[in-house]
BASE-854688 format. One record per residue (C-alpha): residue number from 1; residue in one letter; x, y, z. Coordinates in nm, 3 decimals. Last residue first. Layout:
<atom resi="NUM" resn="a" east="X" north="Y" up="Z"/>
...
This chain:
<atom resi="212" resn="f" east="3.972" north="-2.220" up="-3.233"/>
<atom resi="211" resn="r" east="4.037" north="-2.590" up="-3.179"/>
<atom resi="210" resn="g" east="4.359" north="-2.697" up="-3.230"/>
<atom resi="209" resn="l" east="4.721" north="-2.654" up="-3.475"/>
<atom resi="208" resn="k" east="4.913" north="-2.309" up="-3.530"/>
<atom resi="207" resn="l" east="5.189" north="-2.311" up="-3.743"/>
<atom resi="206" resn="a" east="5.422" north="-1.987" up="-3.667"/>
<atom resi="205" resn="v" east="5.647" north="-1.729" up="-3.857"/>
<atom resi="204" resn="n" east="5.876" north="-1.508" up="-3.717"/>
<atom resi="203" resn="g" east="6.090" north="-1.176" up="-3.817"/>
<atom resi="202" resn="s" east="6.296" north="-1.105" up="-3.481"/>
<atom resi="201" resn="v" east="6.317" north="-0.737" up="-3.366"/>
<atom resi="200" resn="n" east="6.666" north="-0.744" up="-3.098"/>
<atom resi="199" resn="s" east="6.740" north="-0.750" up="-2.701"/>
<atom resi="198" resn="l" east="7.047" north="-1.032" up="-2.668"/>
<atom resi="197" resn="d" east="7.359" north="-0.771" up="-2.701"/>
<atom resi="196" resn="s" east="7.187" north="-0.447" up="-2.601"/>
<atom resi="195" resn="d" east="7.099" north="-0.639" up="-2.241"/>
<atom resi="194" resn="g" east="7.455" north="-0.763" up="-2.214"/>
<atom resi="193" resn="l" east="7.643" north="-1.097" up="-2.356"/>
<atom resi="192" resn="g" east="7.995" north="-1.052" up="-2.344"/>
<atom resi="191" resn="k" east="8.070" north="-1.261" up="-2.056"/>
<atom resi="190" resn="a" east="7.671" north="-1.302" up="-1.910"/>
<atom resi="189" resn="n" east="7.511" north="-1.015" up="-1.636"/>
<atom resi="188" resn="s" east="7.180" north="-1.004" up="-1.826"/>
<atom resi="187" resn="g" east="6.974" north="-0.823" up="-1.646"/>
<atom resi="186" resn="i" east="6.641" north="-0.715" up="-1.850"/>
<atom resi="185" resn="t" east="6.592" north="-0.857" up="-2.193"/>
<atom resi="184" resn="q" east="6.366" north="-0.745" up="-2.484"/>
<atom resi="183" resn="r" east="6.236" north="-0.973" up="-2.719"/>
<atom resi="182" resn="y" east="6.088" north="-0.737" up="-3.029"/>
<atom resi="181" resn="s" east="5.846" north="-0.935" up="-3.208"/>
<atom resi="180" resn="i" east="5.704" north="-0.933" up="-3.620"/>
<atom resi="179" resn="g" east="5.476" north="-1.140" up="-3.811"/>
<atom resi="178" resn="p" east="5.376" north="-1.467" up="-3.982"/>
<atom resi="177" resn="s" east="5.099" north="-1.640" up="-3.888"/>
<atom resi="176" resn="l" east="4.980" north="-1.984" up="-4.026"/>
<atom resi="175" resn="r" east="4.642" north="-2.139" up="-3.905"/>
<atom resi="174" resn="m" east="4.507" north="-2.501" up="-3.864"/>
<atom resi="173" resn="w" east="4.193" north="-2.632" up="-3.728"/>
<atom resi="172" resn="k" east="3.905" north="-2.514" up="-3.885"/>
<atom resi="171" resn="t" east="4.124" north="-2.494" up="-4.227"/>
<atom resi="170" resn="l" east="4.413" north="-2.246" up="-4.347"/>
<atom resi="169" resn="n" east="4.315" north="-1.934" up="-4.167"/>
<atom resi="168" resn="i" east="4.554" north="-1.686" up="-4.208"/>
<atom resi="167" resn="e" east="4.665" north="-1.470" up="-3.929"/>
<atom resi="166" resn="v" east="4.899" north="-1.184" up="-3.965"/>
<atom resi="165" resn="q" east="5.113" north="-1.138" up="-3.630"/>
<atom resi="164" resn="a" east="5.220" north="-0.904" up="-3.415"/>
<atom resi="163" resn="g" east="5.450" north="-0.929" up="-3.124"/>
<atom resi="162" resn="p" east="5.566" north="-0.862" up="-2.753"/>
<atom resi="161" resn="e" east="5.863" north="-1.055" up="-2.605"/>
<atom resi="160" resn="l" east="5.954" north="-0.963" up="-2.264"/>
<atom resi="159" resn="v" east="6.216" north="-1.144" up="-2.065"/>
<atom resi="158" resn="v" east="6.368" north="-1.134" up="-1.772"/>
<atom resi="157" resn="f" east="6.707" north="-1.272" up="-1.668"/>
<atom resi="156" resn="f" east="6.938" north="-1.563" up="-1.579"/>
<atom resi="155" resn="d" east="7.268" north="-1.667" up="-1.633"/>
<atom resi="154" resn="t" east="7.512" north="-1.981" up="-1.682"/>
<atom resi="153" resn="d" east="7.878" north="-1.931" up="-1.733"/>
<atom resi="152" resn="h" east="7.920" north="-2.288" up="-1.854"/>
<atom resi="151" resn="s" east="8.225" north="-2.317" up="-1.623"/>
<atom resi="150" resn="y" east="8.463" north="-2.634" up="-1.677"/>
<atom resi="149" resn="n" east="8.485" north="-2.985" up="-1.571"/>
<atom resi="148" resn="k" east="8.531" north="-3.215" up="-1.813"/>
<atom resi="147" resn="y" east="8.697" north="-3.054" up="-2.035"/>
<atom resi="146" resn="r" east="8.924" north="-3.308" up="-2.246"/>
<atom resi="145" resn="k" east="8.621" north="-3.539" up="-2.350"/>
<atom resi="144" resn="e" east="8.376" north="-3.238" up="-2.386"/>
<atom resi="143" resn="d" east="8.663" north="-3.130" up="-2.594"/>
<atom resi="142" resn="r" east="8.678" north="-3.420" up="-2.819"/>
<atom resi="141" resn="d" east="8.291" north="-3.419" up="-2.791"/>
<atom resi="140" resn="n" east="8.325" north="-3.078" up="-3.020"/>
<atom resi="139" resn="d" east="8.151" north="-2.789" up="-2.948"/>
<atom resi="138" resn="l" east="8.150" north="-2.684" up="-2.626"/>
<atom resi="137" resn="y" east="7.876" north="-2.519" up="-2.427"/>
<atom resi="136" resn="q" east="7.866" north="-2.150" up="-2.280"/>
<atom resi="135" resn="a" east="7.500" north="-2.050" up="-2.111"/>
<atom resi="134" resn="t" east="7.233" north="-1.777" up="-2.189"/>
<atom resi="133" resn="f" east="6.936" north="-1.772" up="-1.981"/>
<atom resi="132" resn="g" east="6.557" north="-1.608" up="-1.999"/>
<atom resi="131" resn="a" east="6.261" north="-1.580" up="-1.794"/>
<atom resi="130" resn="g" east="5.898" north="-1.498" up="-1.805"/>
<atom resi="129" resn="s" east="5.676" north="-1.245" up="-2.052"/>
<atom resi="128" resn="l" east="5.536" north="-1.364" up="-2.387"/>
<atom resi="127" resn="l" east="5.311" north="-1.115" up="-2.577"/>
<atom resi="126" resn="n" east="5.120" north="-1.126" up="-2.834"/>
<atom resi="125" resn="f" east="4.873" north="-0.942" up="-3.096"/>
<atom resi="124" resn="a" east="4.656" north="-1.116" up="-3.376"/>
<atom resi="123" resn="f" east="4.537" north="-0.982" up="-3.640"/>
<atom resi="122" resn="h" east="4.330" north="-1.115" up="-3.964"/>
<atom resi="121" resn="v" east="4.269" north="-1.328" up="-4.285"/>
<atom resi="120" resn="k" east="3.993" north="-1.583" up="-4.323"/>
<atom resi="119" resn="k" east="3.766" north="-1.421" up="-4.087"/>
<atom resi="118" resn="n" east="3.691" north="-1.616" up="-3.771"/>
<atom resi="117" resn="s" east="3.916" north="-1.493" up="-3.551"/>
<atom resi="116" resn="n" east="3.808" north="-1.112" up="-3.579"/>
<atom resi="115" resn="v" east="4.125" north="-1.003" up="-3.388"/>
<atom resi="114" resn="v" east="4.347" north="-1.214" up="-3.165"/>
<atom resi="113" resn="y" east="4.475" north="-1.152" up="-2.820"/>
<atom resi="112" resn="e" east="4.784" north="-1.328" up="-2.737"/>
<atom resi="111" resn="t" east="4.897" north="-1.420" up="-2.388"/>
<atom resi="110" resn="m" east="5.212" north="-1.651" up="-2.276"/>
<atom resi="109" resn="l" east="5.343" north="-1.688" up="-1.984"/>
<atom resi="108" resn="g" east="5.739" north="-1.784" up="-1.952"/>
<atom resi="107" resn="f" east="6.004" north="-1.940" up="-2.182"/>
<atom resi="106" resn="h" east="6.342" north="-1.824" up="-2.299"/>
<atom resi="105" resn="g" east="6.685" north="-1.938" up="-2.408"/>
<atom resi="104" resn="y" east="7.027" north="-1.904" up="-2.576"/>
<atom resi="103" resn="q" east="7.279" north="-2.091" up="-2.611"/>
<atom resi="102" resn="y" east="7.634" north="-1.967" up="-2.685"/>
<atom resi="101" resn="r" east="7.941" north="-2.137" up="-2.818"/>
<atom resi="100" resn="l" east="8.274" north="-2.253" up="-2.783"/>
<atom resi="99" resn="d" east="8.550" north="-2.430" up="-2.947"/>
<atom resi="98" resn="a" east="8.843" north="-2.407" up="-2.649"/>
<atom resi="97" resn="g" east="9.152" north="-2.197" up="-2.659"/>
<atom resi="96" resn="s" east="9.101" north="-2.035" up="-2.317"/>
<atom resi="95" resn="i" east="8.815" north="-2.208" up="-2.132"/>
<atom resi="94" resn="t" east="8.562" north="-1.957" up="-2.038"/>
<atom resi="93" resn="k" east="8.583" north="-1.792" up="-2.316"/>
<atom resi="92" resn="n" east="8.479" north="-1.380" up="-2.318"/>
<atom resi="91" resn="a" east="8.819" north="-1.285" up="-2.448"/>
<atom resi="90" resn="e" east="8.796" north="-1.553" up="-2.716"/>
<atom resi="89" resn="p" east="8.478" north="-1.438" up="-2.843"/>
<atom resi="88" resn="v" east="8.203" north="-1.715" up="-2.808"/>
<atom resi="87" resn="r" east="8.070" north="-1.839" up="-3.110"/>
<atom resi="86" resn="l" east="7.699" north="-1.880" up="-3.163"/>
<atom resi="85" resn="s" east="7.613" north="-2.210" up="-3.372"/>
<atom resi="84" resn="t" east="7.204" north="-2.233" up="-3.487"/>
<atom resi="83" resn="n" east="6.937" north="-2.413" up="-3.239"/>
<atom resi="82" resn="t" east="6.906" north="-2.133" up="-3.037"/>
<atom resi="81" resn="a" east="6.554" north="-2.169" up="-2.771"/>
<atom resi="80" resn="a" east="6.214" north="-2.055" up="-2.718"/>
<atom resi="79" resn="g" east="5.931" north="-2.096" up="-2.476"/>
<atom resi="78" resn="g" east="5.569" north="-2.078" up="-2.445"/>
<atom resi="77" resn="v" east="5.310" north="-2.103" up="-2.182"/>
<atom resi="76" resn="g" east="4.916" north="-2.034" up="-2.194"/>
<atom resi="75" resn="i" east="4.596" north="-1.757" up="-2.185"/>
<atom resi="74" resn="l" east="4.442" north="-1.702" up="-2.573"/>
<atom resi="73" resn="l" east="4.220" north="-1.449" up="-2.575"/>
<atom resi="72" resn="r" east="3.948" north="-1.379" up="-2.859"/>
<atom resi="71" resn="q" east="3.781" north="-1.638" up="-2.963"/>
<atom resi="70" resn="n" east="3.548" north="-1.636" up="-2.663"/>
<atom resi="69" resn="i" east="3.876" north="-1.789" up="-2.480"/>
<atom resi="68" resn="f" east="4.201" north="-1.996" up="-2.626"/>
<atom resi="67" resn="y" east="4.373" north="-2.198" up="-2.339"/>
<atom resi="66" resn="g" east="4.718" north="-2.212" up="-2.407"/>
<atom resi="65" resn="l" east="4.985" north="-2.330" up="-2.628"/>
<atom resi="64" resn="y" east="5.340" north="-2.241" up="-2.727"/>
<atom resi="63" resn="l" east="5.636" north="-2.398" up="-2.922"/>
<atom resi="62" resn="g" east="5.998" north="-2.280" up="-3.034"/>
<atom resi="61" resn="g" east="6.293" north="-2.253" up="-3.275"/>
<atom resi="60" resn="l" east="6.518" north="-1.970" up="-3.258"/>
<atom resi="59" resn="n" east="6.734" north="-1.895" up="-3.535"/>
<atom resi="58" resn="a" east="7.043" north="-1.664" up="-3.470"/>
<atom resi="57" resn="y" east="7.242" north="-1.453" up="-3.698"/>
<atom resi="56" resn="e" east="7.550" north="-1.266" up="-3.534"/>
<atom resi="55" resn="g" east="7.550" north="-0.900" up="-3.369"/>
<atom resi="54" resn="n" east="7.577" north="-1.071" up="-3.019"/>
<atom resi="53" resn="i" east="7.252" north="-1.198" up="-3.135"/>
<atom resi="52" resn="s" east="7.037" north="-1.169" up="-3.414"/>
<atom resi="51" resn="t" east="6.687" north="-1.247" up="-3.563"/>
<atom resi="50" resn="s" east="6.528" north="-1.528" up="-3.707"/>
<atom resi="49" resn="a" east="6.204" north="-1.681" up="-3.528"/>
<atom resi="48" resn="n" east="6.046" north="-2.033" up="-3.614"/>
<atom resi="47" resn="t" east="5.711" north="-2.095" up="-3.420"/>
<atom resi="46" resn="l" east="5.510" north="-2.407" up="-3.363"/>
<atom resi="45" resn="a" east="5.207" north="-2.347" up="-3.213"/>
<atom resi="44" resn="g" east="4.935" north="-2.470" up="-2.981"/>
<atom resi="43" resn="y" east="4.567" north="-2.434" up="-3.003"/>
<atom resi="42" resn="f" east="4.246" north="-2.449" up="-2.734"/>
<atom resi="41" resn="g" east="3.887" north="-2.374" up="-2.705"/>
<atom resi="40" resn="s" east="3.632" north="-2.183" up="-2.523"/>
<atom resi="39" resn="s" east="3.301" north="-2.032" up="-2.556"/>
<atom resi="38" resn="q" east="3.099" north="-1.780" up="-2.373"/>
<atom resi="37" resn="i" east="3.300" north="-1.728" up="-2.095"/>
<atom resi="36" resn="s" east="3.150" north="-1.440" up="-1.906"/>
<atom resi="35" resn="k" east="3.164" north="-1.118" up="-2.036"/>
<atom resi="34" resn="f" east="3.419" north="-0.843" up="-1.808"/>
<atom resi="33" resn="s" east="3.330" north="-0.481" up="-1.737"/>
<atom resi="32" resn="f" east="3.576" north="-0.218" up="-1.671"/>
<atom resi="31" resn="v" east="3.514" north="0.141" up="-1.547"/>
<atom resi="30" resn="t" east="3.238" north="0.009" up="-1.299"/>
<atom resi="29" resn="q" east="2.880" north="0.047" up="-1.190"/>
<atom resi="28" resn="p" east="2.805" north="-0.191" up="-0.886"/>
<atom resi="27" resn="q" east="2.465" north="-0.368" up="-0.897"/>
<atom resi="26" resn="q" east="2.193" north="-0.197" up="-0.697"/>
<atom resi="25" resn="e" east="2.034" north="-0.029" up="-1.017"/>
<atom resi="24" resn="t" east="1.959" north="-0.378" up="-1.133"/>
<atom resi="23" resn="t" east="1.794" north="-0.471" up="-0.808"/>
<atom resi="22" resn="e" east="1.564" north="-0.190" up="-0.837"/>
<atom resi="21" resn="q" east="1.481" north="-0.214" up="-1.177"/>
<atom resi="20" resn="q" east="1.410" north="-0.571" up="-1.112"/>
<atom resi="19" resn="a" east="1.213" north="-0.502" up="-0.798"/>
<atom resi="18" resn="f" east="1.040" north="-0.228" up="-0.991"/>
<atom resi="17" resn="l" east="0.916" north="-0.481" up="-1.269"/>
<atom resi="16" resn="n" east="0.836" north="-0.752" up="-0.999"/>
<atom resi="15" resn="g" east="0.574" north="-0.502" up="-0.854"/>
<atom resi="14" resn="a" east="0.420" north="-0.388" up="-1.182"/>
<atom resi="13" resn="a" east="0.316" north="-0.716" up="-1.238"/>
<atom resi="12" resn="t" east="0.186" north="-0.778" up="-0.907"/>
<atom resi="11" resn="l" east="-0.024" north="-0.459" up="-0.943"/>
<atom resi="10" resn="l" east="-0.139" north="-0.515" up="-1.274"/>
<atom resi="9" resn="l" east="-0.227" north="-0.907" up="-1.138"/>
<atom resi="8" resn="m" east="-0.410" north="-0.751" up="-0.883"/>
<atom resi="7" resn="i" east="-0.597" north="-0.523" up="-1.057"/>
<atom resi="6" resn="t" east="-0.725" north="-0.763" up="-1.304"/>
<atom resi="5" resn="f" east="-0.861" north="-1.007" up="-1.012"/>
<atom resi="4" resn="h" east="-1.023" north="-0.699" up="-0.868"/>
<atom resi="3" resn="k" east="-1.208" north="-0.611" up="-1.211"/>
<atom resi="2" resn="k" east="-1.289" north="-0.946" up="-1.284"/>
<atom resi="1" resn="m" east="-1.456" north="-0.973" up="-0.904"/>
């Protein structure tokens, strides 16, 4: 009786093992494999970038935030806009003789890949992909009262900005990330602002706050 019982147990175990192997073999083999979400967090970043637009120095203040997956990949949204005064050349003004300035901004999907996130110093690579805009505006209140209805020459176009950062863990919830990026615009048709005038390298720094 004991002998028969032992044989039955062995047969059952062998059957289970064969079934597991068959199930594994039946699963489709793929070139790319994706791990499930094992951990998640979120963070936001205050950004400041120094660049050149139309040959003039420009400073852009910005923000991005998103969902941080497996301490590697951030998926979120972001945007930035100029906070410095950019002169409009007389030949490109929508109002002749007026004191006009350019405004530039962009916004869109922000993705960021972080390498060795838990190390004190590590690297991060990001990409903003979305839309940008430019417009002309009057620089003083007196002109605003004088020219109530004027053309802002508002223009929209595509923006791609890949970047790389050195990320420093200051605390568990705060990181400092100096870096560099390249802004590429596609399809700008504003007066005096073609893609070659808007596309340029930026030196930037980000202060990141959140749950990493």
